[in-house]
Structure formats: structure tokens, C-alpha cells
N, C-alpha and C positions, 0 to 999 in steps of 0.2 A: 328240624335239625339240618344243619349244613354238613352233610357227611362228606368227608374228604379222605381219599385213599392215598396212602403213601406212594403207591406205584404211579409214576407219571403216565398221563394219557390213558388211564384205565377208565372205562365207562363206570361212573359212580354207582349206577344201579346194579352192576354185576357182582359187587362184593360188599354190599351194605351190611349184610349179616356179619361178615368178618370184621368190618369196621366197628360195629357195636361190640363184638367180642374183644377187640383190642382197646376198648374203653375210650374211644374218641380222643386218644392221647397224641396223635400225630396231626400236626397242622401243616397244610400245604399252602404256600403263599404264591400268588400269581402277580408278577411284576412285569410291566411292559408287555411282553408277549404272553404271556400266559395269564438256621432258623437260626450269651450265657456266661458271667464272669467267675473264675475261681483263682486260687492263689498262684499255682505254677504248674504248667504242663510241659513235659519234654517236647521240644520241637516248636515251641512258640517263641516269638520275639518278645522279650520283656522290656517294657518301658516304664520307668519309675515304679518298679516292683509289681506291676500288673501284667498278667499274661495277655498276649495278643491272639489273633486268630491262628488256628492250627489246621493245616490241610494234611490229612493222613492218606487220602486216596483220591485218584481221579479216574474217570471213565468216560470215553475211551482214552487210551494213552497215545493214540495216533489220530490226528484230525487234520482238517484243512480249513481254509477260510470259510466263514459263515457256518461252521460246525458248532454244535452244542456240546460242551463238556460239563459233566456233573462232578463237582468237588464234594468230598465228604470230610468232616472234621468237627471242630468246635469253635464257637464264637464267630460264626460266619455272618450272622445277622441278615438272613435273606428277606426278612419282613420289612426292612428299612432300606429302600434303594439309595437314599441320600447318605446313609450311614456306612454303607459298604462299597468299596471300590475294588476293582480287579485290574491287574496289569499283566501284559505279556512282555517279557524281556528277551530281546534277540539282538545279537551283534552289538551289545552295549546300548541299544535303544529301547526305551520304555514306551510301550503302546497301550493306551487305555482300552479296556474291554467292557462291553455292556454286560450287566448281570441280569438274570431272568428269573429270580425267585428260587424256591427250594423248600426245605421242610425243617421243622424243629419239633422237639418233644414237649408237649404241654406239661406244665408243672415242673419243668427242669430246664429252665432257660439259662441257668448258671453253669451247669455241668453236662447237660445232655448233648447227644450227637446231633449235628445239623448237616444240611446239604445246601449247596449253592450252585446254580447253573451260570456258566459264563459262556460268552459267544466269542469265537475266534475272530479278531479284527481283520479287515480287508488288507491292511498294510503288511501283514506278516508274509514271510516267504518260506519255501520248503527248507527243512533243516530242524535242528533242535531249538527249543525255546523253553522259557521258564514262566510259570504262572505264580503271581503273588497276590494275596488278598490283604487289603488294608481296611481296618475298622477302628474308629475312635483314635486315630493317630498311631495305631500299632500295626505292624506288618507281619505276615506269616513268613516262615522259611520257604524259599522257592521250591516248587516241584517241577519236574521236567516233562515236557510233552514233545512228541515228534510231529512236525508239520509236513504234510504231503501235498501233492498237487490236488486240486479240486476234482472230485469225481462223483458220479451219480450214487445215490444210496443203493444198498442191496436189499431188496424186498425178499423176506423169507416166507411170509405167509400173510393172508388176511383172515380175520376172524370176526364174525362168521363168514361163511361163503354163500349163504342164502338167508333171506329174511323178508319180513313184510316192510312196506313203506314206513319210514320213521326209524328204522334200525340204525344203530350206531356201528360203524364198520371200523375195526382197528387194523392198522397196517403195521406189521412188525418186521424188524430187520436190523440193519446197522448203517451207520454213516449218514444219518439224516441231517439236514441243515435248517437254519432259521427261516430262510426264504424259500424253502421248497414249496411247490404247488402240487396239489392233487388234481389230476385231470380225470373227470368222470364222464364217460361217453354213454349217452342213453341209448335206448333200443332203436331210435331213429337215426343214430349216428351223430347226434349233436354233442360236442364236447362242452363241458362246463368246468372251469378251473376254480378250485377252492384253495384257500390258504392252508399250508401244512403246519410247519413248526413242530412243537411238542418236545421230544427228547431225541438224543442221538440214536435211540433204539426203536423209535416208532412215531407214528402220528395216527390220525383218524378223522372221520367225518360222519355226519348223520344224514341219512337219506331223507329227502323231503317227504312229507306225508302224502303228497299227491303223485309220487313216483309211480309210473305205470309198471305193470308186471312185465317181466322179460329179463334178458341177460344184458348187464351193463359191463363195461370194461373200466379198469382203474389202472392208472400209471402215474409216476412221479416225474416232475421236471423242475427246472429252476430258471425262471425268466432272466434273472440277474446274472447267473453264472453258467447256466447249462448249455448255452449256445445251441438251443434247439434240440438237445438230446433228451430222451425220455427212457425210463426203465421199461423192461418188458411188461406188457399188460397182464393184469390178473382179471378174472371174471367173477362177477357176483350175480346171483339169481334173485330177482325181486319176485316174491310170490306171496299170495294170500292163503296158501295152503297151510294146514296145521304143521308145526315143526317140533321135533324133540328138543330137549334141553341137554347141553353138553355139561356134565358135572365136573367140578373141580374139587375132588374129595380132599386134597391136601390142605385146603383152607377150612374144612368143616370141623367143628368141635365135636369130639366123640361123646355121645350120650349113651345112656343105658336103655335096654328094652323098656318100653312103657313111657319113655320121655318124648319130648318133641324135638325134632331135628330140623335145623335151618339148612336147607340145601344151598350150596354155593355153585353158581353157574357162570360160564364164561360169557354168556349172552342171555340177558333176561327178556329180550324182545318177544320171543314166542309166548310169554306169559301175558303180554298186554292184550292179546286177542283170544286167550284160552277160555273155553267154556267149561272145561274139566281138565284138571291136572292130576295125573296118576303116577304113583311111584310103585315099582315092583321090587319087593325085597325077596331075594333068593338065598336060602341057607340050607345046607345039607339036603339038597334036592327038593326042597319045599319052597313054593312061590306064594307070597302073600301080596296082593295088590291093595294099596291104600290110596284113597282120593284126598287131595288137599281140601280142607274146608272152604278155603277161598282160592279159586283157581289162579288168581293173579299173584298169589304169595307162595313162594317155594318153601312151604313149611308144613310138615306132616308129623303125625304121631307114629312113633316106631312101634310095631306090633309087640305086645307083651309076650307073645308066644315064641319070639326069637330068643336066642341065647347070646351072651357076651362072646365076642370074637368076630371073625370076618364074616361079612355079608355082602352080597352083590346087589348093586342098585342100578335101576334103569328108570327113565322118566319119559312120559309122552304127554302131549297136550291134545285137546280136541277143539275143533272149530267147525261151525256149520254142521254139527252132528257127525263129523268124520274125525277119526283119530289119526295122529301122526304115527310114523314108525317109532319104535322104541329107541331110545338113545343107546350109544355104545355102553356095554357093561362097565361099571366102575366098582372097584372093591373098596369097602369101608370097614373100619373096625369099631364094633360096639363095645362100650366100656362095661366093666363088671360092677361098677358102683355109679349111682346117679350123679350127674353133673349138677353142681349147685348154681343158682342164679348168680350173676355178677353185675355190678352196678358201675357204670363208667362216668356218669355225670348227673347232676341234679340242677333243677332250676324251678323258679315259680312259673306259673302258667304264662305270665307275660314278662318274664325276666330272662336274663342271659344265663347260659350254661356255666356252672362251676364244675371244672374238671376234677375227677377224683383219682386219677392216676398218680401213683407215688412220685414224690419229688420235693425238693426244698421250696418250690414256689406254690405248693398246694395250700389252699385256704385251711385255716384251723377250725372254722365253724361255718354254719349256714343258718342265716337268720330268717325266721318266719313269724307270721302272726296267726292267731287262732282264726280259723275259717279260710285260710289260704288254700289254693290248689297247688300241689307240688307234683312236678313231672320228673320221672326217673328214666334215664336211658341206659340200656344194658343188654345182656344176653339172658333170655328167659327160656330154659329148656322145659317149659311147663305151659299148659294152657292158661290163658289170662284169668279165667274164672277160678283157677286154683292158686292164684298168687295172693298172699296176704302180707300186709305191711304193719309192723308193730312199732310203736313208740314206747321205749322202756326207760325207766329210771328206778332208783331204789324204792321198792315197795309199790311201784305203779306200772301198769301196762295198758296201753290204749291200742286196740286192734282195728285196723282200717281195711277196707276192701279196695283192691287195685283194679282198674279197668284200662282198656286200651285207650290211648290218647286219641287216636284217629283210626277208626275201624276201616276206613277206605284207603289207608296208607298201603303202599306196596311192599312194606317190610314191617315186622312186628319187633320194634326195639324200644318203644316208649310207652310207659304206663303212667297213670295219674292217680293221685289220692287226694281227697278233700279232708283237710284238718278240721276237727270239730270246733265249733265256736267256744265250747267250754274248756278247751285245752289250757292247762295251767302254764304260766310262764316258767322259764327255767331251762336247764340243759337236759336234753334227751338223747338217747341212742335210737337210730332207725334201723330196723331189721326187716329184710324181705325174705319170705319163706314160701316154700312149695308145700301145699297141703297134701299133695299126691305122694311125695317120697320123704318129706321132712328135711330136705336140704335147705340151707339158708345162707344169706350173705348180709353183712352189715355195712351201712354207709360209713366210710372210715373217718368222717369228721363229725363234730358235735352239731346237733340240731338245736339251735338256740331259739326258744319261743319268747317273744316279747309282745306286749300289748301296744297297740297303736296309740 
């Protein structure tokens, strides 16, 4: 699966469980550097009865040349560079602007929200300007942006601040530009410049796998506009020691005691080298430590002895027989009812994903042949061995065993089932159930069985 996160410049591995939970419904398009028609929408320019692009929001509202501005609205068509044009209008002059991709909602290309990145052109001068998006001959109503003199971005933090070789380092802040460069100075004082880009709020880079241990420095410059200026340096410690995981509990789906919990972490790097990953659950003064069955997957069974309500979580990893320190405590709320499985997409083993998120563009059915292998992507708050898939129609039910698609994958989001050769043609419903707690979910489109 090509997992794509709607947050720009987020390391894909850090939130893959959340991506599965949102049903793979957001698509991020990368154009150059790096998303729908309806009858009438207030704020659109209407040509021949058809609504044009709509820009409802822009961020940031103050920018300079070479900056990246993210537009949000409808019918912005970020997936088609030749289909969408953007212009800055200033002092009566129209300045073409490059676009750089964005996002749309799968299964809702006619009505769903979209985003589009535009880059402030070099010809613009300080003062007020307007941005207009043009698509299929229709133009949006202009939105206003304030143009300032060029200045260095402001770095607010880097995440993480230490990690093993190969770690992806995020640089967060504001005022980043298209041509910003990341200067990384190694332990011997040798600077290496890397292309930045990304979004107005950040950028990032990956450490080389052969990076030696020690403290490196990171700063941002811009060869084209910076005139030799750089931001203040930040330090990062390259280490092969075991490291804890920083939890992002606000992204985690609440499950009940006895179910399986997918931990969301801001950096999954420590898992790549972990020999043992442990999670400490603390509730009412009682601590229970659980080991993840696969140390490289942040997924554990919640102890059944816990109660619904708040629980404190901490995580540590082991490497070379030594434990890391425990992570900072994070508070999480356990549900009083089991969370049901959810299914975001379906495909044949050698086919393309069919997205199941609601919307007018969702397929009405999914066609299979007897004997096919079917793959489901979703959120499974249950051990794979306790997942069952049923094909149901009037008077008939066929029960199948689900297994992990790839046992070596670093996230559990895909299961597979093999359809029996004797499966009768016709229309079936597909239901995925947890044998542990009885929760279930249904594939929301018809499974149409045909013979080759």
C-alpha cells in the first residue's frame, strides 16, 4: 500500500496506523517539487452554469517571494498540473505562479474539500496581492495575501532530537520557502547541504545509514535569496543506543480492555532496531508491562485486567540487551465498549485498491472470481488469528480465515482471504468479524462473484 498522510512532510511511517484508521481516503499529490464538480457553490465564479474553483482559506496569510502558500477549497484539481493555473494579481499586473500539488478526498472528487500549494513568484513586491485559481476555464474569486520582504524561516523545533543512522528528522516552524536548503554539519565539521522545500510550516531530511555517532548541527539557508544568512543551528545526537518512543495519543483510536491497541508515535525510528518493545499500562496505582509480539510493530494487547477510563502509557525499547529509558507518560482513555474492525479499501492480490470511504465516486460493487485472493486494508483492534471474513447472501454463508498479508510489514493494516474455488456466482455481502468480542464491519459495496 502506498500510505499517504494528509499532513505535509510527515514521515509516512510515523502515522501509518492513523492512515489505516482514516480508511486511506486522503490522497496527496506531488507535483514538480514534491485535489470535484457540483452545481453551485457560493464564492465560485460560474461560467455557463458550472461552478469554478473555490478558495475558502489560505495559510499563511503573510508571505514573501519563494514562499509556499497552501490554499483550501473546492475544485482546485491539484492532481493535474496542466489543468490548474494560479495567478497573483498586484498593482493591476497578473503574475503566473507555479503550483505544487495538494490533496483531495478519495470517492468525493465532485464535492469534497481539496488543497493546493502555490509558490509566490519572484516578480512580486511587498504589499497586498490577490491569488486566483483557474481550472477548466473557470476562475475563483480572489483572496488577499500580504507580501513582505524575504526573511529566513523561523525554526521552532526539530523532531526527534536524537536517533540512529537512517532516522528521518522533521524541522518544524514557519516561513519556509521553496528553495530553502538544509545544511547538516557532521561530527568532523563538514557541512552537507540538502534541498528543503516541503511546506510553509516545515521541512525535513533523512540521515544516511552510514552516519557516524555524535552530535551534528542543522540550520536553514537559501542560496538564491538568503545572501549568506542562516538560521540559528539546532543539534541532533546520532546514537545507536536504545531509545524510547514518543507517543501521540491524540491520534490513537480508543479500544476497550482486552483489545489490540495501535500506538501512534512521532518517530518510529527506534523500532527499526528494537529487540524488545515494552508498554507499561498504569491505572489506579497498578502497573502492567506488556511486550509487543513483534518489537518492530507498535501494536500491543491491552490487558483485560484494566478498566474503561484513563490509563497512563509509557514505552521503551531494547537494543543489544539494554533497555532505553521509559518515554514520557502519556494519558489515554480506554473505551467501555469494544471497537469494531473498520475496512478502508479492498483489492485483489495483484490489483489496484478500490477505496471504500463514502462519497459519490465510490464504486457500487467489487468483482471477483472463485479462487481469487482478496486483500482488505483497515483498522483491526483484534489479533489476526481472531479475524473471520464471511460471505453472506439469502440462505447462504461462507466463512473464511483471514491472515496477515505480510507478516514482516512494520504495520498491521492488511489482511488477505482466499475465496473457495466452489464459490457460487452472484452478489454477496462481505463481513469482517472479531471472534474475541463479536464486533464486526461490513464491506459497504456488493461483492460480485463471476466465473472466468
